[in-house]
PQR file with spaces between the fields and no chain letter, atoms N, CA, C, O and H, PARSE charges and radii, in Angstrom:
ATOM       1  N    UNK     1     112.119  112.130   73.393 -0.4000 1.5000
ATOM       2  CA   UNK     1     111.256  113.454   73.210 -0.0000 2.0000
ATOM       3  C    UNK     1     109.734  111.004   73.164  0.5500 1.7000
ATOM       4  O    UNK     1     108.523  110.811   73.058 -0.5500 1.4000
ATOM       5  N    UNK     2     110.641  110.276   73.279 -0.4000 1.5000
ATOM       6  CA   UNK     2     110.093  109.033   72.647 -0.0000 2.0000
ATOM       7  C    UNK     2     109.612  108.910   74.272  0.5500 1.7000
ATOM       8  O    UNK     2     108.785  109.669   74.776 -0.5500 1.4000
ATOM       9  H    UNK     2     111.625  110.433   73.365  0.4000 1.0000
ATOM      10  N    UNK     3     110.129  108.071   74.818 -0.4000 1.5000
ATOM      11  CA   UNK     3     109.352  108.387   76.381 -0.0000 2.0000
ATOM      12  C    UNK     3     108.456  109.020   76.104  0.5500 1.7000
ATOM      13  O    UNK     3     107.495  108.392   75.660 -0.5500 1.4000
ATOM      14  H    UNK     3     110.801  107.454   74.408  0.4000 1.0000
ATOM      15  N    UNK     4     108.354  110.202   76.195 -0.4000 1.5000
ATOM      16  CA   UNK     4     106.924  111.168   76.287 -0.0000 2.0000
ATOM      17  C    UNK     4     105.914  110.320   75.942  0.5500 1.7000
ATOM      18  O    UNK     4     105.186  109.725   76.736 -0.5500 1.4000
ATOM      19  H    UNK     4     109.135  110.712   76.555  0.4000 1.0000
ATOM      20  N    UNK     5     105.858  110.248   74.238 -0.4000 1.5000
ATOM      21  CA   UNK     5     104.826  109.522   73.982 -0.0000 2.0000
ATOM      22  C    UNK     5     104.233  108.638   74.157  0.5500 1.7000
ATOM      23  O    UNK     5     103.013  108.500   74.064 -0.5500 1.4000
ATOM      24  H    UNK     5     106.449  110.732   73.593  0.4000 1.0000
ATOM      25  N    UNK     6     105.410  107.543   74.576 -0.4000 1.5000
ATOM      26  CA   UNK     6     105.114  106.498   75.186 -0.0000 2.0000
ATOM      27  C    UNK     6     104.392  106.637   76.726  0.5500 1.7000
ATOM      28  O    UNK     6     103.753  105.815   77.383 -0.5500 1.4000
ATOM      29  H    UNK     6     106.401  107.655   74.651  0.4000 1.0000
ATOM      30  N    UNK     7     104.566  107.269   76.850 -0.4000 1.5000
ATOM      31  CA   UNK     7     104.177  107.758   78.512 -0.0000 2.0000
ATOM      32  C    UNK     7     103.064  107.429   78.360  0.5500 1.7000
ATOM      33  O    UNK     7     102.455  106.510   78.908 -0.5500 1.4000
ATOM      34  H    UNK     7     105.085  107.936   76.316  0.4000 1.0000
ATOM      35  N    UNK     8     102.488  108.667   77.077 -0.4000 1.5000
ATOM      36  CA   UNK     8     101.049  109.992   77.025 -0.0000 2.0000
ATOM      37  C    UNK     8     100.156  108.232   76.874  0.5500 1.7000
ATOM      38  O    UNK     8      99.376  107.639   77.618 -0.5500 1.4000
ATOM      39  H    UNK     8     102.983  109.413   76.631  0.4000 1.0000
ATOM      40  N    UNK     9     100.739  107.918   75.613 -0.4000 1.5000
ATOM      41  CA   UNK     9      99.779  106.437   75.708 -0.0000 2.0000
ATOM      42  C    UNK     9      99.533  105.734   75.996  0.5500 1.7000
ATOM      43  O    UNK     9      98.429  105.204   75.864 -0.5500 1.4000
ATOM      44  H    UNK     9     101.373  108.400   75.008  0.4000 1.0000
ATOM      45  N    UNK    10     100.438  105.372   76.535 -0.4000 1.5000
ATOM      46  CA   UNK    10     100.142  104.473   78.461 -0.0000 2.0000
ATOM      47  C    UNK    10      98.985  105.038   79.023  0.5500 1.7000
ATOM      48  O    UNK    10      97.886  104.521   78.827 -0.5500 1.4000
ATOM      49  H    UNK    10     101.334  105.802   76.642  0.4000 1.0000
ATOM      50  N    UNK    11      99.139  106.134   79.758 -0.4000 1.5000
ATOM      51  CA   UNK    11      97.955  106.743   80.483 -0.0000 2.0000
ATOM      52  C    UNK    11      96.525  107.056   80.243  0.5500 1.7000
ATOM      53  O    UNK    11      95.636  107.288   81.062 -0.5500 1.4000
ATOM      54  H    UNK    11     100.032  106.554   79.917  0.4000 1.0000
ATOM      55  N    UNK    12      96.482  107.001   78.590 -0.4000 1.5000
ATOM      56  CA   UNK    12      95.798  107.390   78.112 -0.0000 2.0000
ATOM      57  C    UNK    12      94.872  105.785   78.154  0.5500 1.7000
ATOM      58  O    UNK    12      93.896  105.594   78.880 -0.5500 1.4000
ATOM      59  H    UNK    12      97.204  106.812   77.924  0.4000 1.0000
ATOM      60  N    UNK    13      95.332  104.989   77.409 -0.4000 1.5000
ATOM      61  CA   UNK    13      94.908  103.754   77.871 -0.0000 2.0000
ATOM      62  C    UNK    13      94.085  103.159   78.774  0.5500 1.7000
ATOM      63  O    UNK    13      92.963  102.651   78.771 -0.5500 1.4000
ATOM      64  H    UNK    13      96.124  105.144   76.819  0.4000 1.0000
ATOM      65  N    UNK    14      95.081  103.394   79.650 -0.4000 1.5000
ATOM      66  CA   UNK    14      94.666  103.313   81.441 -0.0000 2.0000
ATOM      67  C    UNK    14      93.456  104.097   81.626  0.5500 1.7000
ATOM      68  O    UNK    14      92.314  103.810   81.983 -0.5500 1.4000
ATOM      69  H    UNK    14      95.992  103.807   79.652  0.4000 1.0000
ATOM      70  N    UNK    15      93.998  105.097   81.302 -0.4000 1.5000
ATOM      71  CA   UNK    15      92.363  106.401   81.662 -0.0000 2.0000
ATOM      72  C    UNK    15      91.022  105.759   80.489  0.5500 1.7000
ATOM      73  O    UNK    15      89.852  105.719   80.868 -0.5500 1.4000
ATOM      74  H    UNK    15      94.926  105.330   81.012  0.4000 1.0000
ATOM      75  N    UNK    16      91.468  105.269   78.984 -0.4000 1.5000
ATOM      76  CA   UNK    16      90.324  104.952   78.576 -0.0000 2.0000
ATOM      77  C    UNK    16      89.014  103.101   79.317  0.5500 1.7000
ATOM      78  O    UNK    16      87.836  102.743   79.337 -0.5500 1.4000
ATOM      79  H    UNK    16      92.419  105.301   78.676  0.4000 1.0000
ATOM      80  N    UNK    17      90.692  102.514   79.830 -0.4000 1.5000
ATOM      81  CA   UNK    17      90.325  101.484   80.316 -0.0000 2.0000
ATOM      82  C    UNK    17      89.066  101.872   81.967  0.5500 1.7000
ATOM      83  O    UNK    17      88.105  101.251   82.421 -0.5500 1.4000
ATOM      84  H    UNK    17      91.649  102.806   79.813  0.4000 1.0000
ATOM      85  N    UNK    18      89.673  103.006   82.333 -0.4000 1.5000
ATOM      86  CA   UNK    18      88.932  103.415   83.456 -0.0000 2.0000
ATOM      87  C    UNK    18      87.282  104.056   83.171  0.5500 1.7000
ATOM      88  O    UNK    18      86.209  103.611   83.581 -0.5500 1.4000
ATOM      89  H    UNK    18      90.454  103.510   81.965  0.4000 1.0000
ATOM      90  N    UNK    19      87.487  104.923   82.553 -0.4000 1.5000
ATOM      91  CA   UNK    19      86.150  104.357   82.065 -0.0000 2.0000
ATOM      92  C    UNK    19      85.147  103.970   81.095  0.5500 1.7000
ATOM      93  O    UNK    19      84.061  104.395   80.700 -0.5500 1.4000
ATOM      94  H    UNK    19      88.359  105.284   82.220  0.4000 1.0000
ATOM      95  N    UNK    20      85.981  102.934   80.846 -0.4000 1.5000
ATOM      96  CA   UNK    20      85.403  101.711   80.112 -0.0000 2.0000
ATOM      97  C    UNK    20      84.986  100.894   80.777  0.5500 1.7000
ATOM      98  O    UNK    20      84.739   99.894   80.102 -0.5500 1.4000
ATOM      99  H    UNK    20      86.863  102.589   81.166  0.4000 1.0000
ATOM     100  N    UNK    21      84.733  100.759   81.932 -0.4000 1.5000
ATOM     101  CA   UNK    21      84.340   99.257   83.518 -0.0000 2.0000
ATOM     102  C    UNK    21      83.480  100.488   84.136  0.5500 1.7000
ATOM     103  O    UNK    21      82.412  100.287   84.714 -0.5500 1.4000
ATOM     104  H    UNK    21      84.935  101.571   82.481  0.4000 1.0000
ATOM     105  N    UNK    22      84.180  102.108   83.919 -0.4000 1.5000
ATOM     106  CA   UNK    22      82.799  102.337   85.019 -0.0000 2.0000
ATOM     107  C    UNK    22      81.181  102.528   85.063  0.5500 1.7000
ATOM     108  O    UNK    22      80.370  102.915   84.222 -0.5500 1.4000
ATOM     109  H    UNK    22      85.048  102.272   83.449  0.4000 1.0000
ATOM     110  N    UNK    23      81.120  102.292   85.786 -0.4000 1.5000
ATOM     111  CA   UNK    23      79.033  101.566   86.290 -0.0000 2.0000
ATOM     112  C    UNK    23      78.380  102.963   86.541  0.5500 1.7000
ATOM     113  O    UNK    23      79.157  103.822   86.958 -0.5500 1.4000
ATOM     114  H    UNK    23      81.779  101.977   86.470  0.4000 1.0000
ATOM     115  N    UNK    24      77.007  103.347   86.342 -0.4000 1.5000
ATOM     116  CA   UNK    24      76.494  103.578   87.528 -0.0000 2.0000
ATOM     117  C    UNK    24      75.986  103.167   88.212  0.5500 1.7000
ATOM     118  O    UNK    24      75.313  102.171   87.945 -0.5500 1.4000
ATOM     119  H    UNK    24      76.377  102.649   86.003  0.4000 1.0000
ATOM     120  N    UNK    25      76.018  103.697   89.475 -0.4000 1.5000
ATOM     121  CA   UNK    25      75.408  104.188   90.870 -0.0000 2.0000
ATOM     122  C    UNK    25      73.941  103.268   90.998  0.5500 1.7000
ATOM     123  O    UNK    25      73.532  102.327   91.679 -0.5500 1.4000
ATOM     124  H    UNK    25      76.565  104.506   89.692  0.4000 1.0000
ATOM     125  N    UNK    26      73.414  104.178   89.873 -0.4000 1.5000
ATOM     126  CA   UNK    26      71.978  104.472   89.960 -0.0000 2.0000
ATOM     127  C    UNK    26      70.294  103.027   90.331  0.5500 1.7000
ATOM     128  O    UNK    26      69.134  102.953   90.737 -0.5500 1.4000
ATOM     129  H    UNK    26      73.746  104.942   89.320  0.4000 1.0000
ATOM     130  N    UNK    27      71.745  102.022   89.646 -0.4000 1.5000
ATOM     131  CA   UNK    27      70.607  101.154   89.348 -0.0000 2.0000
ATOM     132  C    UNK    27      72.150   99.975   90.011  0.5500 1.7000
ATOM     133  O    UNK    27      73.344  100.269   90.057 -0.5500 1.4000
ATOM     134  H    UNK    27      72.687  102.082   89.316  0.4000 1.0000
ATOM     135  N    UNK    28      71.442   98.634   90.436 -0.4000 1.5000
ATOM     136  CA   UNK    28      72.361   98.013   90.589 -0.0000 2.0000
ATOM     137  C    UNK    28      71.913   96.723   92.025  0.5500 1.7000
ATOM     138  O    UNK    28      70.838   96.964   92.575 -0.5500 1.4000
ATOM     139  H    UNK    28      70.472   98.395   90.399  0.4000 1.0000
ATOM     140  N    UNK    29      72.793   95.323   92.619 -0.4000 1.5000
ATOM     141  CA   UNK    29      72.054   94.599   93.169 -0.0000 2.0000
ATOM     142  C    UNK    29      71.678   95.695   94.845  0.5500 1.7000
ATOM     143  O    UNK    29      72.280   96.664   95.309 -0.5500 1.4000
ATOM     144  H    UNK    29      73.667   95.127   92.173  0.4000 1.0000
ATOM     145  N    UNK    30      70.861   95.200   95.162 -0.4000 1.5000
ATOM     146  CA   UNK    30      70.826   96.277   96.121 -0.0000 2.0000
ATOM     147  C    UNK    30      70.268   98.014   96.494  0.5500 1.7000
ATOM     148  O    UNK    30      69.984   98.657   97.505 -0.5500 1.4000
ATOM     149  H    UNK    30      70.372   94.413   94.785  0.4000 1.0000
ATOM     150  N    UNK    31      70.328   98.257   94.971 -0.4000 1.5000
ATOM     151  CA   UNK    31      69.989   99.877   94.824 -0.0000 2.0000
ATOM     152  C    UNK    31      69.041   99.413   93.871  0.5500 1.7000
ATOM     153  O    UNK    31      69.047   98.315   93.315 -0.5500 1.4000
ATOM     154  H    UNK    31      70.558   97.735   94.150  0.4000 1.0000
ATOM     155  N    UNK    32      67.680  100.962   93.636 -0.4000 1.5000
ATOM     156  CA   UNK    32      66.756  100.727   93.395 -0.0000 2.0000
ATOM     157  C    UNK    32      66.788  100.440   92.116  0.5500 1.7000
ATOM     158  O    UNK    32      67.812  100.838   91.561 -0.5500 1.4000
ATOM     159  H    UNK    32      67.675  101.854   94.088  0.4000 1.0000
ATOM     160  N    UNK    33      65.556   99.546   91.028 -0.4000 1.5000
ATOM     161  CA   UNK    33      65.875   99.818   90.034 -0.0000 2.0000
ATOM     162  C    UNK    33      65.735   98.253   89.495  0.5500 1.7000
ATOM     163  O    UNK    33      65.370   97.195   90.007 -0.5500 1.4000
ATOM     164  H    UNK    33      64.724   99.223   91.480  0.4000 1.0000
ATOM     165  N    UNK    34      66.283   98.721   88.019 -0.4000 1.5000
ATOM     166  CA   UNK    34      66.900   96.939   87.251 -0.0000 2.0000
ATOM     167  C    UNK    34      68.155   96.205   87.880  0.5500 1.7000
ATOM     168  O    UNK    34      69.155   96.803   88.276 -0.5500 1.4000
ATOM     169  H    UNK    34      66.580   99.580   87.603  0.4000 1.0000
ATOM     170  N    UNK    35      67.925   94.446   87.936 -0.4000 1.5000
ATOM     171  CA   UNK    35      69.365   94.603   88.059 -0.0000 2.0000
ATOM     172  C    UNK    35      69.835   94.026   87.636  0.5500 1.7000
ATOM     173  O    UNK    35      69.579   92.832   87.480 -0.5500 1.4000
ATOM     174  H    UNK    35      67.112   93.960   87.615  0.4000 1.0000
ATOM     175  N    UNK    36      71.266   94.973   87.041 -0.4000 1.5000
ATOM     176  CA   UNK    36      71.498   94.581   86.055 -0.0000 2.0000
ATOM     177  C    UNK    36      72.677   92.585   85.604  0.5500 1.7000
ATOM     178  O    UNK    36      73.086   92.387   84.459 -0.5500 1.4000
ATOM     179  H    UNK    36      71.473   95.943   87.168  0.4000 1.0000
ATOM     180  N    UNK    37      72.907   91.632   86.646 -0.4000 1.5000
ATOM     181  CA   UNK    37      72.717   90.600   86.663 -0.0000 2.0000
ATOM     182  C    UNK    37      71.497   89.943   86.042  0.5500 1.7000
ATOM     183  O    UNK    37      71.406   88.747   86.319 -0.5500 1.4000
ATOM     184  H    UNK    37      72.576   91.792   87.576  0.4000 1.0000
ATOM     185  N    UNK    38      70.594   90.408   85.314 -0.4000 1.5000
ATOM     186  CA   UNK    38      69.199   90.181   84.989 -0.0000 2.0000
ATOM     187  C    UNK    38      68.865   90.595   84.019  0.5500 1.7000
ATOM     188  O    UNK    38      67.803   90.115   83.626 -0.5500 1.4000
ATOM     189  H    UNK    38      70.668   91.379   85.090  0.4000 1.0000
ATOM     190  N    UNK    39      69.523   91.670   83.099 -0.4000 1.5000
ATOM     191  CA   UNK    39      69.181   91.830   81.997 -0.0000 2.0000
ATOM     192  C    UNK    39      70.112   91.280   81.305  0.5500 1.7000
ATOM     193  O    UNK    39      71.018   90.757   81.955 -0.5500 1.4000
ATOM     194  H    UNK    39      70.386   92.060   83.419  0.4000 1.0000
ATOM     195  N    UNK    40      70.208   91.205   79.353 -0.4000 1.5000
ATOM     196  CA   UNK    40      71.460   90.325   78.880 -0.0000 2.0000
ATOM     197  C    UNK    40      71.050   91.233   78.049  0.5500 1.7000
ATOM     198  O    UNK    40      69.928   91.598   77.700 -0.5500 1.4000
ATOM     199  H    UNK    40      69.472   91.629   78.825  0.4000 1.0000
ATOM     200  N    UNK    41      72.381   91.633   77.706 -0.4000 1.5000
ATOM     201  CA   UNK    41      72.479   92.656   77.875 -0.0000 2.0000
ATOM     202  C    UNK    41      73.252   93.006   76.742  0.5500 1.7000
ATOM     203  O    UNK    41      73.547   94.193   76.601 -0.5500 1.4000
ATOM     204  H    UNK    41      73.293   91.336   77.990  0.4000 1.0000
ATOM     205  N    UNK    42      73.695   92.027   75.768 -0.4000 1.5000
ATOM     206  CA   UNK    42      73.849   90.955   74.957 -0.0000 2.0000
ATOM     207  C    UNK    42      76.449   91.389   74.295  0.5500 1.7000
ATOM     208  O    UNK    42      77.237   91.088   73.399 -0.5500 1.4000
ATOM     209  H    UNK    42      73.455   91.063   75.882  0.4000 1.0000
ATOM     210  N    UNK    43      76.422   91.925   75.169 -0.4000 1.5000
ATOM     211  CA   UNK    43      77.682   92.432   74.817 -0.0000 2.0000
ATOM     212  C    UNK    43      79.260   91.082   75.552  0.5500 1.7000
ATOM     213  O    UNK    43      79.668   90.587   76.603 -0.5500 1.4000
ATOM     214  H    UNK    43      75.782   92.170   75.896  0.4000 1.0000
ATOM     215  N    UNK    44      79.543   91.108   74.103 -0.4000 1.5000
ATOM     216  CA   UNK    44      80.383   90.134   74.421 -0.0000 2.0000
ATOM     217  C    UNK    44      81.695   90.788   74.925  0.5500 1.7000
ATOM     218  O    UNK    44      82.610   90.321   74.247 -0.5500 1.4000
ATOM     219  H    UNK    44      79.211   91.510   73.250  0.4000 1.0000
ATOM     220  N    UNK    45      81.936   91.241   75.390 -0.4000 1.5000
ATOM     221  CA   UNK    45      83.247   92.005   76.184 -0.0000 2.0000
ATOM     222  C    UNK    45      84.500   90.442   76.420  0.5500 1.7000
ATOM     223  O    UNK    45      85.580   90.047   75.981 -0.5500 1.4000
ATOM     224  H    UNK    45      81.192   91.620   75.941  0.4000 1.0000
ATOM     225  N    UNK    46      83.259   89.960   77.557 -0.4000 1.5000
ATOM     226  CA   UNK    46      83.930   88.965   78.711 -0.0000 2.0000
ATOM     227  C    UNK    46      84.407   88.417   77.767  0.5500 1.7000
ATOM     228  O    UNK    46      85.633   88.528   77.734 -0.5500 1.4000
ATOM     229  H    UNK    46      82.381   90.281   77.914  0.4000 1.0000
ATOM     230  N    UNK    47      83.882   87.745   76.797 -0.4000 1.5000
ATOM     231  CA   UNK    47      83.487   86.403   76.180 -0.0000 2.0000
ATOM     232  C    UNK    47      85.376   86.409   75.671  0.5500 1.7000
ATOM     233  O    UNK    47      86.143   85.446   75.697 -0.5500 1.4000
ATOM     234  H    UNK    47      82.887   87.655   76.824  0.4000 1.0000
ATOM     235  N    UNK    48      85.703   87.995   75.201 -0.4000 1.5000
ATOM     236  CA   UNK    48      86.660   88.148   73.961 -0.0000 2.0000
ATOM     237  C    UNK    48      88.398   88.859   74.968  0.5500 1.7000
ATOM     238  O    UNK    48      89.256   89.543   74.412 -0.5500 1.4000
ATOM     239  H    UNK    48      85.080   88.777   75.180  0.4000 1.0000
ATOM     240  N    UNK    49      88.430   88.526   76.080 -0.4000 1.5000
ATOM     241  CA   UNK    49      88.894   89.518   76.841 -0.0000 2.0000
ATOM     242  C    UNK    49      90.551   88.339   76.057  0.5500 1.7000
ATOM     243  O    UNK    49      91.480   88.604   75.294 -0.5500 1.4000
ATOM     244  H    UNK    49      87.733   87.970   76.532  0.4000 1.0000
ATOM     245  N    UNK    50      90.181   87.287   76.690 -0.4000 1.5000
ATOM     246  CA   UNK    50      91.803   86.077   77.046 -0.0000 2.0000
ATOM     247  C    UNK    50      91.970   86.159   75.634  0.5500 1.7000
ATOM     248  O    UNK    50      93.117   85.811   75.354 -0.5500 1.4000
ATOM     249  H    UNK    50      89.426   87.071   77.310  0.4000 1.0000
ATOM     250  N    UNK    51      91.001   86.619   74.156 -0.4000 1.5000
ATOM     251  CA   UNK    51      91.944   86.752   73.481 -0.0000 2.0000
ATOM     252  C    UNK    51      92.801   87.805   72.846  0.5500 1.7000
ATOM     253  O    UNK    51      93.908   87.890   72.314 -0.5500 1.4000
ATOM     254  H    UNK    51      90.069   86.902   74.384  0.4000 1.0000
ATOM     255  N    UNK    52      91.655   88.662   73.185 -0.4000 1.5000
ATOM     256  CA   UNK    52      92.680   90.438   72.661 -0.0000 2.0000
ATOM     257  C    UNK    52      94.414   90.489   73.942  0.5500 1.7000
ATOM     258  O    UNK    52      95.410   91.204   73.834 -0.5500 1.4000
ATOM     259  H    UNK    52      90.756   88.593   73.618  0.4000 1.0000
ATOM     260  N    UNK    53      94.032   89.253   75.168 -0.4000 1.5000
ATOM     261  CA   UNK    53      95.344   89.286   76.112 -0.0000 2.0000
ATOM     262  C    UNK    53      96.232   88.475   75.704  0.5500 1.7000
ATOM     263  O    UNK    53      97.413   88.819   75.745 -0.5500 1.4000
ATOM     264  H    UNK    53      93.223   88.672   75.256  0.4000 1.0000
ATOM     265  N    UNK    54      95.804   87.040   75.149 -0.4000 1.5000
ATOM     266  CA   UNK    54      96.919   86.293   73.830 -0.0000 2.0000
ATOM     267  C    UNK    54      97.494   87.165   72.080  0.5500 1.7000
ATOM     268  O    UNK    54      98.284   87.115   71.137 -0.5500 1.4000
ATOM     269  H    UNK    54      94.844   86.761   75.115  0.4000 1.0000
ATOM     270  N    UNK    55      96.436   87.829   72.647 -0.4000 1.5000
ATOM     271  CA   UNK    55      96.864   88.310   71.377 -0.0000 2.0000
ATOM     272  C    UNK    55      97.928   89.773   71.424  0.5500 1.7000
ATOM     273  O    UNK    55      99.122   89.615   71.166 -0.5500 1.4000
ATOM     274  H    UNK    55      95.795   87.870   73.413  0.4000 1.0000
ATOM     275  N    UNK    56      97.575   90.698   71.652 -0.4000 1.5000
ATOM     276  CA   UNK    56      98.773   91.222   72.357 -0.0000 2.0000
ATOM     277  C    UNK    56      99.825   90.521   73.319  0.5500 1.7000
ATOM     278  O    UNK    56     101.030   90.770   73.334 -0.5500 1.4000
ATOM     279  H    UNK    56      96.606   90.827   71.862  0.4000 1.0000
ATOM     280  N    UNK    57      99.574   90.175   73.621 -0.4000 1.5000
ATOM     281  CA   UNK    57     101.028   88.646   73.675 -0.0000 2.0000
ATOM     282  C    UNK    57     101.046   88.317   72.767  0.5500 1.7000
ATOM     283  O    UNK    57     100.981   87.120   73.045 -0.5500 1.4000
ATOM     284  H    UNK    57      98.595   89.974   73.609  0.4000 1.0000
ATOM     285  N    UNK    58     101.071   88.332   72.091 -0.4000 1.5000
ATOM     286  CA   UNK    58     102.356   87.076   70.601 -0.0000 2.0000
ATOM     287  C    UNK    58     102.570   89.210   70.098  0.5500 1.7000
ATOM     288  O    UNK    58     103.728   89.599   69.949 -0.5500 1.4000
ATOM     289  H    UNK    58     101.124   89.305   71.865  0.4000 1.0000
ATOM     290  N    UNK    59     101.766   89.935   69.972 -0.4000 1.5000
ATOM     291  CA   UNK    59     102.611   90.814   68.542 -0.0000 2.0000
ATOM     292  C    UNK    59     103.384   91.889   70.084  0.5500 1.7000
ATOM     293  O    UNK    59     104.032   92.748   69.485 -0.5500 1.4000
ATOM     294  H    UNK    59     100.825   89.619   70.092  0.4000 1.0000
ATOM     295  N    UNK    60     103.549   92.143   71.519 -0.4000 1.5000
ATOM     296  CA   UNK    60     104.738   92.431   72.001 -0.0000 2.0000
ATOM     297  C    UNK    60     105.959   91.480   72.099  0.5500 1.7000
ATOM     298  O    UNK    60     107.111   91.863   72.307 -0.5500 1.4000
ATOM     299  H    UNK    60     103.023   91.446   72.006  0.4000 1.0000
ATOM     300  N    UNK    61     105.683   90.574   71.977 -0.4000 1.5000
ATOM     301  CA   UNK    61     106.410   89.555   71.801 -0.0000 2.0000
ATOM     302  C    UNK    61     107.475   89.608   70.741  0.5500 1.7000
ATOM     303  O    UNK    61     108.699   89.731   70.707 -0.5500 1.4000
ATOM     304  H    UNK    61     104.748   90.264   71.808  0.4000 1.0000
ATOM     305  N    UNK    62     106.199   89.420   69.643 -0.4000 1.5000
ATOM     306  CA   UNK    62     107.194   89.785   68.219 -0.0000 2.0000
ATOM     307  C    UNK    62     107.382   90.796   67.850  0.5500 1.7000
ATOM     308  O    UNK    62     107.430   90.803   66.620 -0.5500 1.4000
ATOM     309  H    UNK    62     105.205   89.319   69.670  0.4000 1.0000
ATOM     310  N    UNK    63     107.610   92.270   68.535 -0.4000 1.5000
ATOM     311  CA   UNK    63     108.169   93.284   68.044 -0.0000 2.0000
ATOM     312  C    UNK    63     108.997   93.350   68.610  0.5500 1.7000
ATOM     313  O    UNK    63     109.973   93.466   67.869 -0.5500 1.4000
ATOM     314  H    UNK    63     107.572   92.264   69.534  0.4000 1.0000
ATOM     315  N    UNK    64     109.435   93.347   70.295 -0.4000 1.5000
ATOM     316  CA   UNK    64     110.674   92.569   71.173 -0.0000 2.0000
ATOM     317  C    UNK    64     111.507   91.766   70.460  0.5500 1.7000
ATOM     318  O    UNK    64     112.663   92.174   70.573 -0.5500 1.4000
ATOM     319  H    UNK    64     108.642   93.253   70.897  0.4000 1.0000
ATOM     320  N    UNK    65     111.383   90.391   69.484 -0.4000 1.5000
ATOM     321  CA   UNK    65     111.868   89.654   68.801 -0.0000 2.0000
ATOM     322  C    UNK    65     112.585   90.795   68.023  0.5500 1.7000
ATOM     323  O    UNK    65     113.721   91.051   68.421 -0.5500 1.4000
ATOM     324  H    UNK    65     110.444   90.059   69.392  0.4000 1.0000
ATOM     325  N    UNK    66     112.070   91.574   66.901 -0.4000 1.5000
ATOM     326  CA   UNK    66     111.830   92.292   65.349 -0.0000 2.0000
ATOM     327  C    UNK    66     113.235   93.729   66.411  0.5500 1.7000
ATOM     328  O    UNK    66     113.990   94.414   65.721 -0.5500 1.4000
ATOM     329  H    UNK    66     111.147   91.365   66.578  0.4000 1.0000
ATOM     330  N    UNK    67     113.245   93.810   67.434 -0.4000 1.5000
ATOM     331  CA   UNK    67     113.531   95.068   67.426 -0.0000 2.0000
ATOM     332  C    UNK    67     115.296   94.438   67.922  0.5500 1.7000
ATOM     333  O    UNK    67     116.271   95.051   67.486 -0.5500 1.4000
ATOM     334  H    UNK    67     112.632   93.253   67.994  0.4000 1.0000
ATOM     335  N    UNK    68     115.498   93.131   68.891 -0.4000 1.5000
ATOM     336  CA   UNK    68     116.342   92.840   69.408 -0.0000 2.0000
ATOM     337  C    UNK    68     116.863   92.054   67.785  0.5500 1.7000
ATOM     338  O    UNK    68     118.052   91.816   67.997 -0.5500 1.4000
ATOM     339  H    UNK    68     114.706   92.633   69.245  0.4000 1.0000
ATOM     340  N    UNK    69     116.665   91.749   66.880 -0.4000 1.5000
ATOM     341  CA   UNK    69     116.979   91.115   65.862 -0.0000 2.0000
ATOM     342  C    UNK    69     118.130   92.011   65.052  0.5500 1.7000
ATOM     343  O    UNK    69     119.206   91.912   64.463 -0.5500 1.4000
ATOM     344  H    UNK    69     115.699   91.942   66.708  0.4000 1.0000
ATOM     345  N    UNK    70     116.685   93.345   65.630 -0.4000 1.5000
ATOM     346  CA   UNK    70     117.872   94.920   64.541 -0.0000 2.0000
ATOM     347  C    UNK    70     118.940   95.607   65.527  0.5500 1.7000
ATOM     348  O    UNK    70     119.778   96.445   65.194 -0.5500 1.4000
ATOM     349  H    UNK    70     115.811   93.426   66.109  0.4000 1.0000
ATOM     350  N    UNK    71     118.769   95.166   66.591 -0.4000 1.5000
ATOM     351  CA   UNK    71     120.083   95.902   67.282 -0.0000 2.0000
ATOM     352  C    UNK    71     121.035   94.575   67.187  0.5500 1.7000
ATOM     353  O    UNK    71     122.238   94.819   67.100 -0.5500 1.4000
ATOM     354  H    UNK    71     118.088   94.485   66.861  0.4000 1.0000
ATOM     355  N    UNK    72     120.716   93.460   67.191 -0.4000 1.5000
ATOM     356  CA   UNK    72     121.998   92.836   67.076 -0.0000 2.0000
ATOM     357  C    UNK    72     122.446   92.469   65.666  0.5500 1.7000
ATOM     358  O    UNK    72     123.047   91.466   65.279 -0.5500 1.4000
ATOM     359  H    UNK    72     119.739   93.262   67.261  0.4000 1.0000
ATOM     360  N    UNK    73     121.934   93.697   64.893 -0.4000 1.5000
ATOM     361  CA   UNK    73     122.243   93.641   63.307 -0.0000 2.0000
ATOM     362  C    UNK    73     123.356   94.136   62.860  0.5500 1.7000
ATOM     363  O    UNK    73     124.257   93.890   62.058 -0.5500 1.4000
ATOM     364  H    UNK    73     121.446   94.511   65.207  0.4000 1.0000
ATOM     365  N    UNK    74     122.809   95.399   64.106 -0.4000 1.5000
ATOM     366  CA   UNK    74     124.089   96.612   64.227 -0.0000 2.0000
ATOM     367  C    UNK    74     125.405   96.856   64.891  0.5500 1.7000
ATOM     368  O    UNK    74     126.011   97.908   64.692 -0.5500 1.4000
ATOM     369  H    UNK    74     122.077   95.599   64.757  0.4000 1.0000
């Protein structure tokens, strides 16, 4: 049951990222409308991606270390 919950959480997070990165096809390079590269939308997501990856890696490592230490104590 725990694996099912973990798998469903992973799938939902992956689907969330897919919908987050989806873009509207009506405007863009080579298409009529405003070029998205020419407009500053003020979204700082690109600048914080590296920091989020480092934080997630540290959190993951800490949890694995804590779990391993708990199993050795048993």
